[in-house]
C-alpha positions in Angstrom: 0.0 0.0 0.0 2.9 2.3 0.7 4.2 1.8 -2.8 1.1 3.3 -4.4 0.7 6.1 -1.8 4.3 7.2 -2.4 3.4 8.2 -5.9 0.4 10.3 -5.0 0.0 13.8 -3.8 -1.4 14.5 -0.4 -5.0 15.2 -1.6 -4.8 12.0 -3.7 -3.6 10.1 -0.7 -6.4 11.4 1.5 -9.0 10.6 -1.2 -7.6 7.1 -1.8 -7.5 6.4 2.0 -11.1 7.6 2.4 -12.4 5.5 -0.5 -10.5 2.4 0.7 -11.9 2.9 4.3 -15.5 3.3 2.9 -15.1 0.2 0.8 -13.8 -1.8 3.7 -16.7 -0.5 5.9 -19.3 -1.4 3.3 -17.8 -4.9 2.9 -18.1 -5.4 6.6 -21.7 -4.2 6.6 -22.5 -6.6 3.8 -20.9 -9.5 5.6 -22.8 -8.7 8.8 -26.0 -8.7 6.9 -25.5 -12.4 6.0 -27.1 -14.8 8.4 -24.8 -17.8 7.9 -21.2 -17.7 9.0 -19.8 -19.3 5.8 -21.7 -16.8 3.7 -20.5 -13.9 5.8 -16.9 -15.1 5.6 -17.1 -15.6 1.9 -18.6 -12.1 1.3 -16.0 -10.5 3.5 -13.1 -12.3 1.9 -14.3 -11.9 -1.7 -15.0 -8.2 -1.1 -11.7 -7.3 0.6 -9.4 -9.0 -1.8 -10.2 -6.8 -4.8 -10.0 -3.7 -2.7 -6.6 -4.7 -1.4 -5.4 -5.6 -4.9 -6.4 -2.3 -6.2 -4.2 -0.6 -3.6 -1.1 -2.6 -4.6 1.4 -0.8 -6.8 2.0 -3.9 -8.9 0.0 -7.1 -9.2 0.7 -10.4 -11.0 -1.6 -12.2 -13.4 -1.7 -15.2 -11.0 -3.0 -13.0 -8.1 -5.6 -11.4 -10.2 -6.8 -14.7 -11.7 -7.0 -16.1 -8.2 -9.5 -13.4 -7.2 -11.7 -14.2 -10.1 -11.5 -18.0 -9.5 -12.3 -17.4 -5.8 -15.3 -15.4 -6.7 -16.6 -18.1 -9.0 -15.9 -20.8 -6.5 -17.7 -18.9 -3.7 -20.7 -18.4 -6.0 -20.9 -22.1 -6.6 -20.6 -22.8 -2.9 -23.4 -20.3 -2.2 -25.8 -22.3 -4.4 -25.2 -25.3 -2.0 -25.4 -23.5 1.3 -28.5 -24.2 3.5 -28.8 -20.5 4.2 -27.4 -18.5 1.2 -26.8 -14.7 1.4 -30.3 -13.2 1.2 -29.6 -9.4 1.4 -26.6 -9.0 -0.9 -24.5 -10.9 -3.4 -21.4 -8.7 -2.9 -21.9 -5.2 -4.3 -18.4 -4.0 -3.3 -16.9 -7.2 -4.8 -18.7 -6.5 -8.1 -17.4 -3.0 -8.2 -13.9 -4.3 -7.3 -14.0 -6.8 -10.2 -15.1 -4.1 -12.6 -12.3 -1.8 -11.5 -9.8 -4.7 -11.7 -10.9 -5.3 -15.2 -10.0 -1.8 -16.3 -6.6 -2.1 -14.6 -5.9 -5.4 -16.2 -6.7 -4.1 -19.7 -4.5 -1.1 -19.2 -1.5 -2.6 -17.5 -1.1 -6.2 -18.8 0.0 -7.3 -22.2 -2.7 -8.2 -24.7 -2.7 -12.0 -24.2 -2.9 -12.1 -20.4 -5.2 -9.1 -20.4 -7.6 -11.0 -22.7 -8.0 -14.1 -20.6 -8.1 -12.2 -17.3 -10.8 -10.0 -18.6 -12.7 -13.1 -19.7 -12.5 -14.5 -16.2 -13.9 -11.2 -14.7 -16.7 -11.1 -17.3 -17.6 -14.6 -16.3 -17.3 -14.1 -12.5 -19.3 -10.8 -12.2 -22.5 -11.9 -14.0 -22.6 -15.1 -11.9 -22.8 -13.1 -8.6 -26.6 -13.0 -8.5 -26.6 -16.8 -8.3 -25.7 -16.4 -4.6 -29.2 -15.0 -3.9 -32.0 -17.3 -3.1 -34.6 -15.5 -5.2 -34.4 -17.1 -8.6 -36.8 -14.7 -10.3 -34.5 -11.8 -10.6 -31.2 -13.7 -11.3 -31.4 -13.6 -15.1 -32.2 -10.0 -15.2 -29.5 -9.0 -12.7 -27.0 -11.2 -14.5 -27.7 -9.7 -17.8 -27.4 -6.2 -16.4 -24.1 -7.0 -14.8 -22.9 -8.6 -18.1 -23.8 -5.5 -20.0 -22.0 -3.4 -17.4 -18.9 -5.5 -17.6 -18.9 -5.2 -21.4 -19.0 -1.4 -21.0 -16.2 -1.6 -18.4 -14.1 -3.7 -20.8 -14.6 -1.1 -23.6 -13.8 1.7 -21.2 -10.5 -0.2 -20.3 -9.6 -0.6 -24.0 -10.3 3.1 -24.6 -8.1 4.1 -21.7 -5.4 1.7 -22.9 -5.5 3.2 -26.4 -5.5 6.8 -24.9 -2.5 5.9 -22.8 -0.7 4.4 -25.8 -1.4 7.5 -27.9 -0.3 9.8 -25.0 3.0 7.8 -24.8 3.5 8.0 -28.6 2.8 11.7 -28.6 5.3 12.1 -25.8 7.9 10.2 -27.7 7.3 12.3 -30.8 7.6 15.5 -28.8 10.9 14.2 -27.3 12.2 13.4 -30.7 11.3 16.9 -32.0 12.9 18.4 -28.9 16.1 16.4 -29.5 16.2 17.6 -33.1 15.7 21.2 -31.9 18.5 20.8 -29.3 20.8 19.3 -31.9 20.2 22.2 -34.2 20.7 24.7 -31.4 23.9 23.1 -30.3 25.2 23.1 -33.8 24.3 26.8 -34.3 25.4 28.0 -30.9 28.7 26.1 -30.7 29.8 25.4 -34.3 29.7 29.0 -35.4 31.9 30.4 -32.7 34.2 27.4 -32.4 34.8 27.4 -36.2 35.8 31.1 -35.8 38.2 30.1 -33.0 39.8 27.3 -35.1 40.0 29.4 -38.2 41.9 32.2 -36.4 44.2 29.7 -34.6 45.0 28.1 -38.0 45.8 31.5 -39.4 48.3 32.1 -36.6 49.9 28.8 -37.2 50.0 29.2 -41.0 51.7 32.6 -40.9 54.1 31.4 -38.3 55.0 28.2 -40.2 55.5 30.2 -43.4 58.3 32.1 -41.7 56.3 35.3 -41.4 55.5 35.6 -37.7 52.8 38.2 -37.2 53.6 41.5 -35.6 52.7 42.0 -32.0 49.8 44.1 -33.0 48.5 41.6 -35.6 49.0 38.7 -33.1 47.1 40.6 -30.5 44.3 41.2 -32.9 44.2 37.5 -33.8 44.2 36.5 -30.1 41.6 39.1 -29.4 39.4 37.6 -32.1 39.8 34.1 -30.6 39.0 35.5 -27.1 35.9 37.2 -28.5 34.7 34.1 -30.3 35.2 32.0 -27.1 33.4 34.6 -25.0 30.5 34.6 -27.5 30.4 30.8 -27.5 30.0 30.9 -23.7 27.3 33.6 -23.9 25.4 31.6 -26.5 25.6 28.4 -24.4 24.5 30.3 -21.4 21.6 31.7 -23.3 20.6 28.2 -24.5 20.8 26.8 -21.0 18.7 29.7 -19.7 16.0 28.9 -22.3 16.0 25.2 -21.4 15.7 25.9 -17.7 13.3 28.7 -17.9 9.6 27.8 -17.7 8.4 31.3 -18.4 7.4 33.1 -21.6 10.4 33.3 -23.9 11.7 36.8 -24.7 12.0 37.9 -28.3 15.8 38.1 -28.9 15.4 40.1 -32.2 12.7 42.7 -33.0 13.6 43.4 -36.6 15.3 41.7 -39.5 18.4 44.0 -39.4 18.9 43.0 -35.8 18.8 39.3 -36.6 21.2 39.7 -39.5 23.5 41.9 -37.6 23.6 39.4 -34.7 24.7 36.6 -37.0 27.1 38.6 -39.2 28.7 40.6 -36.4 30.9 37.7 -35.2 32.1 36.7 -38.7 36.0 36.7 -38.8 36.3 36.1 -42.6 36.3 38.5 -45.5 34.3 41.8 -45.5 30.5 41.4 -45.4 28.1 43.7 -47.2 24.5 43.7 -46.2 21.5 45.0 -48.2 18.0 44.9 -46.7 14.9 46.3 -48.4 13.5 49.3 -46.5 10.0 47.9 -46.8 10.9 45.0 -44.5 13.7 46.6 -42.4 11.3 47.8 -39.8 8.4 45.4 -40.3 7.3 43.3 -37.4 8.1 39.8 -38.8 7.2 36.5 -37.1 9.8 35.4 -34.5 10.2 32.1 -36.3 11.1 34.0 -39.5 13.6 36.2 -37.6 15.2 33.2 -35.9 15.4 31.3 -39.2 16.9 34.3 -41.0 19.6 34.6 -38.3 20.5 30.9 -38.5 20.6 31.1 -42.4 23.1 33.9 -42.3 25.1 32.3 -39.4 25.4 28.9 -41.0 26.2 30.3 -44.4 29.1 32.4 -42.9 30.3 29.4 -40.9 30.4 27.3 -44.0 32.5 29.9 -45.8 35.2 29.5 -43.1 34.9 25.7 -43.4 34.5 25.0 -47.1 35.6 28.0 -49.2 38.9 29.5 -50.2 40.0 32.7 -52.0 36.9 34.5 -50.8 37.1 38.3 -51.3 33.6 39.4 -50.6 30.4 38.1 -49.0 27.0 39.6 -49.7 23.8 39.3 -47.6 20.7 40.3 -49.3 17.1 40.5 -47.9 14.3 41.2 -50.4 10.7 41.9 -49.8 8.5 39.5 -51.9 5.2 40.6 -50.5 4.0 37.6 -48.6 7.6 36.3 -48.1 11.1 37.4 -47.4 14.0 36.1 -49.4 17.4 35.9 -47.6 20.4 35.3 -49.8 24.0 34.8 -48.7 26.6 34.6 -51.6 30.4 34.5 -51.7 32.8 34.5 -54.6 35.1 31.8 -53.3 35.9 28.3 -54.5 35.2 25.0 -52.8 38.2 23.9 -50.6 39.0 21.7 -47.7 40.2 24.1 -45.0 40.9 21.3 -42.6 38.1 22.4 -40.2 36.0 19.7 -38.6 32.5 19.2 -40.1 29.8 16.9 -38.8 27.8 17.3 -42.1 24.6 18.3 -40.3 24.7 22.1 -41.0 22.5 22.3 -44.1 20.4 19.4 -42.9 19.6 21.2 -39.6 19.2 24.5 -41.4 16.7 23.0 -43.9 14.7 21.6 -41.0 14.7 24.9 -39.2 13.6 26.9 -42.3 10.9 24.4 -43.1 9.6 24.4 -39.5 9.2 28.2 -40.0 7.1 27.6 -43.1 9.8 28.4 -45.6 12.2 26.6 -48.0 15.9 26.5 -48.5 18.1 26.1 -51.5 21.9 26.0 -51.7 24.4 25.5 -54.5 27.2 26.9 -56.7 26.5 30.1 -58.7 29.3 29.7 -61.3 31.4 32.2 -59.5 31.0 31.2 -55.9 28.3 29.7 -53.6 24.8 30.9 -52.7 22.3 30.0 -49.9 18.8 31.2 -50.4 15.9 31.0 -47.9 12.3 32.0 -48.6 10.5 32.7 -45.3 7.0 33.9 -44.6 6.6 37.6 -43.7 3.4 37.1 -41.7 1.8 34.4 -39.5 -1.3 34.2 -41.6 
């Protein structure tokens, strides 16, 4: 009993204790109303066992089947008693069997649940046979059988509902894991790539016999320090979002803010930005702003990873009426810069853009590389 009570809140514990006490009291009253001692003992035993079983945190199929077999056996014995129960056939026992039926259907595997339910469906309608009055036995048995059929359908509905709830929870967890994976990639990879790229630049110039001047070296180390600090800030922001149950705060109010936040930490070639005035101050959906930032950020990160001889990078945002088109282009050539790549950047970016209601394309332009995202400009 302690096992099930440990999982309940205090109001639930009080309610369960009160219901259990009432059930035990009613079983005792039923037993006392029976004139014969064997009948009273049988009513008491058959009534208390289902109540006790329902309070147990776990129960085996053998124990549940024993309750049904005991009920059927006592019903058969009552038909042979000189003085059968005349006031009751075991109302609390019937309710206990019905409740156990629901529990069996929900908790047991299909095969044991089927034959245990069959035992209860047989045991409960036989209860009126304990009464001496034969006139109402068929009617009462039919009513109980109908009630047990309804209880069985209720149990199957609750089992299906529980299964759907578990499936929905798993789907939500999967979606959450994908979201976390994208966020970790965006928050960490961008800044770490900048750190690695600048560290490699220092090593390259040093290995070529052209050690940087103290001022240049200080600038490079400052860039590494800045990228590391931004990585920590980004991680702290992500952890704050994960731990905070309150309403999330809009990190960017306008499209220029989102683009500037992504391009401001770029350590590669100069970046030029062009945003149509018609959308520069427009109140765009937060999903669009977030996706736009990640498109720019991932595109710039990929330039450091996979492009060489880049002299210029352009970020263009065009107003297409019901949509906004974000394009990031560079004039470099494909190259292996020796930076680690997990291969999930464009995959995660495509998922993020599509979740915002947009579409993403990426590919060579003949004189470089281009990434284009078409995002909705309104929530309608």
